[in-house]
N, C-alpha and C positions, 0 to 999 in steps of 0.2 A: 504494500500500500504506500503510495507516494505521498509525501507531505506537501501541503500548500506552501509554495515559495512566495516570498514577498517580491513584488515586481521591482525590477531595476529600470531606471530611466536616465537617459542623458538629455532628455528634452525638458523644456520648461513645464513646470507643473501648472495645470490650468486652475484658474480661480483660487489661487493659493491664499490670498488674504482672507477671502470668505471662508475657506476651509479651516484655516487656523482659528479664526474668530469663532466658528461654529464649535470646534473641539474645546476651546477654552470656555465657551459659554455653557456647554453641556454640564460642566462641573465648575461653576464660577468661583467656588470657594477654594479650589485646589490650584497648585502651581504645576506647570509643565515645562520640561526642557525639550530641546530640539529632537532628542532621540525618541522621547515619548510621543511627540507629535508625528514624527516619521513613522513610528509603529502604527499609530492610529490611521495614517494615510496609506499604510501598506507599502512603503518604499524603504530601501536600505542602502542605496548607492550614494557615493560621495557627492555627486552632482545635486541630487535631491536634498541631501542634508544641508549642503551649502546654501541652496535656495531658501530652505526653511530658516536657517540662521540669519540670512540677509533680510528675509521678509519680517522676522521677529524684530530686528533692529529698526526696520522701516516703520512697522506698526508702533513701536515704542516712541519713535520720533514724532509720529502723528497722534500720540497720546491715546492710542486705542488699547495698548497693553502696557503693563508696568513690570519691571524686573524686580521681583521681591527679594530674591537671593541671586548670587552669581549664576547666570544661565537658566534661572527658573522664572517663568513668566505667568502673569495672571491678567485676566481681562479687566479693563477699566470700564465700568458702567458709564454709558454715554446717553445723550439725548435721543440716540437711535433706539434705545430700549424703552418701551412704553408698557404700561399695565392697562388692561381693559377686559371686556367680556366678549367672548366669541359668540357671534350670531351666524348660525349655519344658513346658507342659502341653498339653491338647487345644485345638483350634480356634485355633491361632496366638497363644495367650496364654501368659504365663509368670509366674514368680516369681523375684525376685532374692533369693537366700539370703544374708543378712548374718550370718556366723557369730559374730563377736565381740559382736554385740548380740542374737543369737538371735531375729531377726525375719525374716519372709518378706514382701517387698514385691511386691504384685500389679502386673503390667505388662500393660495392654491392648494389643491388636495394633497400634494406631496409635501407641503409645508405645515400641515396640521399637527403632525407628530403626536397623535393619540389624544389631542384635545377634543372635547365634545361640546355640543351646543350649550351655551350658558356658563361654561367654565370661565373662571377668572384666570387670565393667562398673562405671561410676559411675552411681548412680541418684539422681534428685532426688525426694524424698518430698513430695508436695503434698497428700496427704490421709492423716491418721493415724487408724486405728481407727474409721472410719465404717462402720457395718454390720459391724463386726468385721474390716474390711479395712484394711491399710496399703497405699496405692496410690501409684505413682510413675511416673516417666518416665526412660528411659535417656538419659543426657546424654553419655556418652563410652564408647567401647569401649577398655578399657585393654589387654586381651590376648585375642586369639582363642584359643579352646580348640583348634581344629583348622582346617586349610585344605584338607583332602582329604576327599572325600565319595564315597559309592557310590550309583549310580542307573542308570536305564535311559535310553538316548539315543533321542530322537525327532527325526528329521531332516527338514528342509525343504531346498530347493534350495541355499541359500547359508549356512544356519546350522542349529543344532540346539538343543534344550533337553534337559537331563538331569533327568528327574523322580526325585526322591529316594525311596529305599525306607525311610529312617528317618522315622517319624512325627513326631519332634521337629524335623525340618528342614522348615520351613514354606515355603520358596521353592525353585523349580527354578533351574538354572544355565544361562545362555545360552552357547553354544559357537559361535564363528565357524568358518566352513568350513575355514580353514587350521589349525585346532587340533583336528581330528577324530582325528588320529593313527591312521588306518586302521580306526577304529570303523565298524561297519555299523549301519544303522537297527535298533533293537530290542535292541542289545547291552547287556549289563550292564557298566558301566565305572567306573573310579576317576577322579575329576576333581579338579582343583585349583581353588580359588577365588582368582582372580588380582586382581580389582578389582571394586568396586561403585560405579560412578559415581553422583553425588549424585541425579540425576533418573531413574535407571534403576530399574525395578520389580524386576529380577532381577540378581544378580551375574554377572560375566563370568568364564569359566573355560576350562580346557584339559583334554582327555582325556589322562590319564597312562598308563593301562593298560586294555586290554580284558580283562575277566574271563571272558567267555563268554556263552552264551545263558541268559536267565533260566529258572529251574526245573531246570536240570541240576545234579546233585549237587555236583560239584566247583566249579562256578560259585558256588553258594550258600555253600559252606563257605569258599571263598577270599574271597567278598564279606563275610562276617562278619568275617574277620580284617582285611581291608582297611578296613572301616568303623571299626575301632578302632585302625588304624595298626599292626597286629601282623603280623609276617612269617610266611610259610609255608615258607621254605627259607633255608638259610645262604648268604651270599655265597661265591663260589668260593674267594676268597683265605683266608677263615676256615676252610673245610673243609680246604683244602690245608695250612694252618698246623697244624691239629689232627692231621691224618693223618701229619704228619712228626714228631710228638712221640715221644720215647722213653718208653714207658709200662711198661717192664720193671721188675721189683723188683730193687733193687741191695743187695748185701751191706753196703756202706758206709752206706747209708741205714737199713737195719734196725738197725745198731749205735746209731743216734741215737734209737731209739724203744724203747718198752716192748714186749717180745716176748710176745704173748698167743696165739700160734698153737696152743699145746697146750691152751688152755682151751676147754671145750665152748661152741660158738658156732653160732647159727642165725638165719635170717631168717624173718619171717612177713609176707606181703604179699598184695595181691589176686591172684587166680589169673591175671589177664591182665597183671600188671606185668612190665615189661622192665628197669627200673632199680631196684636194691635199695640204697637209700642208708643203711639202718640195720640193725643186727644186735644181738642180745642174747647175752651170755655169762653162764654160770652155773657156780659151783662152791661146794662146802661148805668152810667154814673149820674149823680145829681147835677154836675156841671155841664152835662151834655156830651161828655166824652164817653168812650167805651173802655171797658176793662177786658182785655183779651189774654187768656192764659194758654200757653203751649205746655201741655203736661206730658211728661215722658216717663215711661215705666222706670221705677227706681230699682234697676237691676243690682246696683252696688249694695243695696240693703241685704240681698241674699248671697251675692257673689263676693266672698271674703278672700283677701290676699292670703296666700300660703296654703290654701285648701286644694285638694286634687281637682275639685270642680273649677276653680279659678285657673289652675295650671292647664287644664284641658281647653278651657275657653280661650286662654291666651295663645296656646299652640295653634288652635283653629283660626283664631283672629277674626273670622267672618263666617256667616252662613253662606252656603253655596246654593244658587238657584239654577237647577237643571230643568230640562224641558218637562220632565214628568214627576219631579219631586224636589223637595228642599232638604238639604243636609244642614241641620241647624247648628249654630254655635253653642247653644245651650240645650240641655235635655228638655223633653216635652213638659215635665212638671213645672218648669219655669217659663219656657218660651210660649207655650200655648195656654198655660193656666195662671200661675201666681203673678207673672209679670205682664200678662196680656190684659189690656184695659177693656175687658168685656163689659157689655151693658149690665147695669143694675148690680154691679159688684164693687165693693169698696176696695181701692187699690192704693198702695204706696207709690207716690210719684215724685219726680224732681221737676220743678216748674220754672218757666220764665213767664212772668206776668207783666203785661205792659198796659199803661194808660195811653190811649191813642185818640186824637181828635178826628173830626170828620174829613180833614185833609190828609189823613194817614200820617200825621206828624207825631213822633214819640214824645210824650210829656213826662212819663215816669217809668221806671223799671224796677223789678224785684226778682231775685233769684233765690230759690231755696226748696227745701223738702216739704211736700204737701201730702194730703190724703184726698182722693177724689172719688167720684162715683159717676161713671158715664151713663147718660140717660138714653142714648140711642146709638146704634151702629148702622152707618150708611155705606153702601158700595158707591164708588165714584159715579156710576151711571144714575143712581138714585139722587145723589146730590146735584148732578148735572141737570136732571129733570126739574128740580126746584129752581135752579138758576135760570133755566130757559123759559119756564112757564111763569115764574114769579108769583105762583099761586100758593095759597095756604093749604095745600094738600101734600101729603107725603105718603109713600107706599104703605099699605095697610099692615104689612108684615114687620114694620119697624117697631121694636119694643120700646116702650117708654115707662118711666117710673110714675108712681101715683102722686108725686109732689104737685100741688095745685099751681105752683109758680111755673113749673116746667111744662107748659102746655104745647101742643103741636105748633100753634101759631108762632110761639116764641122761637122754636127751632128753625122754622122756615124763615122768619125775619132775620134771625142771626146769620143763617147761611147767605142770604141775599146781601146783608150788610157787610159781612166778612169778604164776600166776593168783590164788592165795590172797592173796599179798602185794598184788597190784594192787587186789583188792577192798577191802582195808583202806585203802590209799592213796586210793581213790576215795571211800570212806565218809567219811574225814576231810575230804576236799576239799569234799564236799557239806555236811558239818556246819559248815564255815567260811564257807559262803554261795556256793559255786560253783553255776552254773546249768547244768542238764543239757539241752543242745540236741542231741537225737538225731533231727534232721529226716530224714524218709524221702527217700532219694535215688532219682531216676528214672534207670534205665539201660535201654539198648535191646539186644535181641538182633537183630543185623543180618547179612545175607547178604554174599557176596563182592562184590556190586554196591552195597553200603551201603543196601539197602532194609530198613526195619524189619520184622522178623518178629513181634516181640512186645515188651512192656514189662515190665521187671523192677524190683522195688523192693528197693533195697539197704538192709538193716537191720543196724545194729551189734549184734553179740553179744559174749559174754565175751572171745573171742579178740581182737576189735577193741579192746575196752576195756582189755585187758591191755597191748597194745602202746601204746595211747594214754597210759596212766598212766606208763609208764616213759619215754616220750618227754617227757611233761610234767615229770617229775621232773628229767630232764637239763636241759631248757630253764630250769626254775626255778632249779636249783642253780648253773648257769653264770652266770645273771643276778645271783644273790645274791653269788656269789664276787667278781664285779667291782664290783657296785653298792654293796657294803658296805665297799669299801676306802677308806682315807683316806691321802692326799688324794684327792678325788673324781676319777674317771677317765671320760673320754668312752667311751660304749658305745652299742650299738644295742639298744634295747628294743622289745618288742612290747607296746603298751599298749592298754587298753580303758577308756574313761571310763564313769562312772556314767550310767544312762539319763536322758534329758531328761524332766522332770516332765510336760510337755505330752503327750509321746508315750505315756508310761505311762497318763496320764488318758484318752487316746484309746483305748488298748488296753482299759482297764477298761470304757469305754462300749460297745465291741463285744462283749466276752466276756459281758457281762450278758445279751445276746440269747440266749446259749446256756445261761444259768443258772450261770455261773462268776463268781468275784470274786477280787480281790487285796487283800492287806494291805500298804499302802504307808506304814505308820507310820514306818519307817526303812529304811536300806539293807539290813540283814540280813533284816528281815521281808519286804521286797519280793522278794529273791532266793529266800527259802524258799517264798513263796506262788507265785512264778513256776514253781518246780520242781513244786509240787503241781498247778498248772494243767496243765503239760506231761504230768505223769503221769496226770491225770484224763482228758485228751483222747486218750490213747494208744489206737489201735485204733478210734476213733469216726469218724463221717463227717466231722466238722469238724476232725479232727486236722491235716491239711495246712494248712488255712486259718489256724487259730490258731497253729500252729508258725511259719508264715510271718509272721503279724502280730506275734508275740512277738519274733522275730528283728529285724524292722523297727523295733520300739520301742527296740531297743538302740542305743547309740552304735556307730560303726564302729571296729573295731580297726585300728591303724596302727603304722607304724615311726617311731621318734623317738629322739633322744638324751636327751630330757627324760622321766625316769621318773615316771609317776603310778600305776603298778600296773595290774593287769588285773582289772577288775570281774567279768567273766563267769567267770573261773577262780578268783577270790578269792585271787589271789597279789599280794604287794607287789612282787615282782620277777619279770619274765618276759622271755624272749627267744626267738628262733628259731635253734636250733643244729643241729637234727636232719635237715634236708633240703637240703643244699647243692647237690645235683644239679639240683634244680628251683626253688630260691629264692636269689636273689643276697644278700639280707640275711643268710642263714646263712653265706655265704662271708665276708661282712664280719665277722660274729661270730667265725668261726674265726681270721681274721687278727688281730683285736683281742685275742682271748683269748691267742693265742701271743705276741703283742707284749708283753702284760702279764706272762705267765708268764716271759718273758725278762728281766723287770725294767725294761722301758723306760718312758719318760715318757708321760704322757697325750697323745693326738693332738688335733688341732684339732676342736672340736665343730661349727663352721659347715660344714666340708667334709662331715662325716658326716651332718649334719642335711639337707643338700641331697640326699645319696644316699638317705636315708630317705624323704624326700618323693617322690622319683622312684620308689622301689620301691613305695610305697603307691599312687601313681597307676597304675603298671603293673599292680599286683595288681587294682585296681578295673576297669581295661579288660579284663583277662583274665577276670575273673568275669562281666562283661557279655557277652563273646564266648561263654563257656561256656553261659550262660543262653540266649543267642540260638540257639546250635546245638541245644540241647534243644528249644526252641520249634519250630525248623525241623523237627526229626525228629518231633515230636508231630503237626505239621500233615501231614507226609508219611505218617505212620501213619494218620491219620484220613481221608485221601483214600479209602482202601480200605474205610472203614466208614460210608459216607454213608447207607446204607439202615437202619442200626441205631438204635434208640432207646436213649438212655443216661440213667441216673439221675445227677444232679449236685447239687452244693451251690452256692447263690449265694455267690460269693466277693468280689463287689464290685458296687456300685450307683453309677451316675453319671447326670448329666442327659441323656446320650445313649444309655445302654444298661445292660444287666444282664450282669455277667460270671458265668459258670458254670464250675465245675471238676467234671469227670466223676469220680465216685467210684472207678471200677475202674482208671483209667489216669492220673489227675491231669492230663489235658489240659484246658486252659482256653480258652474261646471266649466270644463276646459275642452277646447277643440285642439287636438295635437296638430302641429304644423305638418307632420308626416301624413296625417289623415286628410289633408287638403289635396285631392288628387288632380285638380285641374291645372296646377302649376307648381313650380318650386318657389316657396315663399321665403323671403329673408326679412329678418327683424331690423327695423329702423328705430333706434333708441330715441333719436331727436324728435321723430314724428309720432311717437307712441303708436306705431303701426307695423304691419307686415305687408310686404309688397311682392307681387308675383314677378318673377324674373322675365317671363315672356309676355304675359298679358298686361303687366303693370297694374293688375287689379289690386286694390288697397283695402285692407281691413284695419280700421283705425279706432282708437279709443273713442267711445261714445256712439259708434255706428249702431244702427238697429239691424239685427239679423234674425233669421229663423233657424232654430236648432231642434234636434230630437235627441232623446237620451240614447246613448250608445251602450254605456255600462254604468251601473250603480254599485259601488263597492262600499258596503256597510262597515267593513273592518277598517279600511283606510279613510272612511268618511269622505269619499271622493266621487264626483260625477264626471263622466266623460260624455261629451256631446258630439253629435255629427252635425256639420254645418250644412244647412239646406241652401242658404243664400242670403243676400242682403234684402232688406225690407222692400226696396224699390224693384227688385227683380222677381219678387214672388207675387203671383196674381191672387187676388182675393177670391 
């Protein structure tokens, strides 16, 4: 058996600087001499060694490396090494997003070096702004984003591979036979990434949980949750702890609170809501003003720091709203019972109470713990009926208490008056530069087996806006109350930064295709013209596309102790106070508000900043899971509509395909370029289009086209369409 010999070379070694820097960077804490570098490069002749010695001196002179001891060199970290998060794109390529420098570094497949989507990585930038690209190579994985993945296991005799369902996961995972954990061939499973040996093409892992057979409804819903590390049930010990709690209303506790049980109070929520965490109260004052209370479930009364219940709520940080279910942050004993402001039940609440005049001007405010009793529960549709008719009639199934003061006419009058005030508050907010994102929400009518029977578009009306304005008022005023105190106090804010100029410029480029434009002269004119854009597209075929693109052009709202205001709402101070049943930051806000109302010192900012960061991350995961569940149900819905032609709008164009959103149901699918048989189409990035090489036929963003379903993949949550043709080419 012959040994592998090191190659000898009398020629110049190619890319020697880059090769040496790569070797030094792979173990940046160690030193290397020229012999060790030669061994790594697989050369041992005198010419190669001399080239390495000379190049090391050259790199030392350029301050790329430093000589720690005689003949021993170490890498000098430079501005060419950046830290960021890897965002995988198509075809196994990605971008490292470096937030503090606002640049995206392109990473080719061969430069990923085992980094995965979402990982925090160090990247070496070796090409800047060539052809508009900043290109680099991942040199170190600083922190894995996740180590658990969902896929389908394909078994051989002594091993298996789990093929990933997430398109951003570019590798499968090798599973030894002794780590199958009772999985069967073809099962959908949750796997852990345990190790990735240096010379292995795939990482090694273990099956953690069998989720079920691909395509089955519960399997797919549980897979969505598992993919994002979200739970779908409570640990037995948490349920047990919650169920043993005393949730009765105590006379001694009522004495510590402002008693508002005799004030007209009601809730307005979606028709299918089970947890009611906010209520409005209304009464006339002798001076002609109104007293309006925003009453929020006092979750913090039951949720005590240091308990397993609080630990579980913090880890979850949010309820998750999927198409067919809610995965709550709190067990049912709290979320649907003790903390839910159900009619004719006394409840502990945390309230913002305002005196407001007929011009919707705030005259007085009060914050504190209360006890309330809701007199009626309305669905939005029922409240909307009162607003539209203005009559003293309310649906007969509304339950009311027997208090003579709280008669039906009072509730009707209260809703009509509150709506008038809300309109004024909303108008003032818009004049101050708030942006009106009323994106159409897709909901499904489903049967008892969770099959989609139809698609419903949820559109906000006056009743929705009315509740929104008073919740915004409470959130804003609580944040102002703490934020303006001196000395400064640590608090949890909901902030929203100004949009990135590049994203706004990209949005402008797209909306020009539809005949719209923006005025981006300054912050205020940008928000005013964004509102005009959103109003102009309302009801048009391109509305959903432009609404989505406008939202994407915005910065992401997040939780932090560092207040920078909320751009989208045009508020200098804003927090989340009004939904503690489903959001942990609201629980933190309640605790901090009471802490400061009690006159106590400011808490440590670092501790709360960490909690804010966790809450923002969990909110993002929850949103992704919600979106995936909608995509899944859209695919499930379209399986039964394979023979139908649909009118759609081109919502995206890439080098591999055309994305089309169907007008009547907002389902999106892709037409692969290879499936367009009439010509060879090429992608034109600048024109947001693909163009036929011979016919010069153009499919461009915003074009109306007819499509049919070619394939509906429930597991990958993906629709493939067949292109029938452009709208103008199809006869009615």
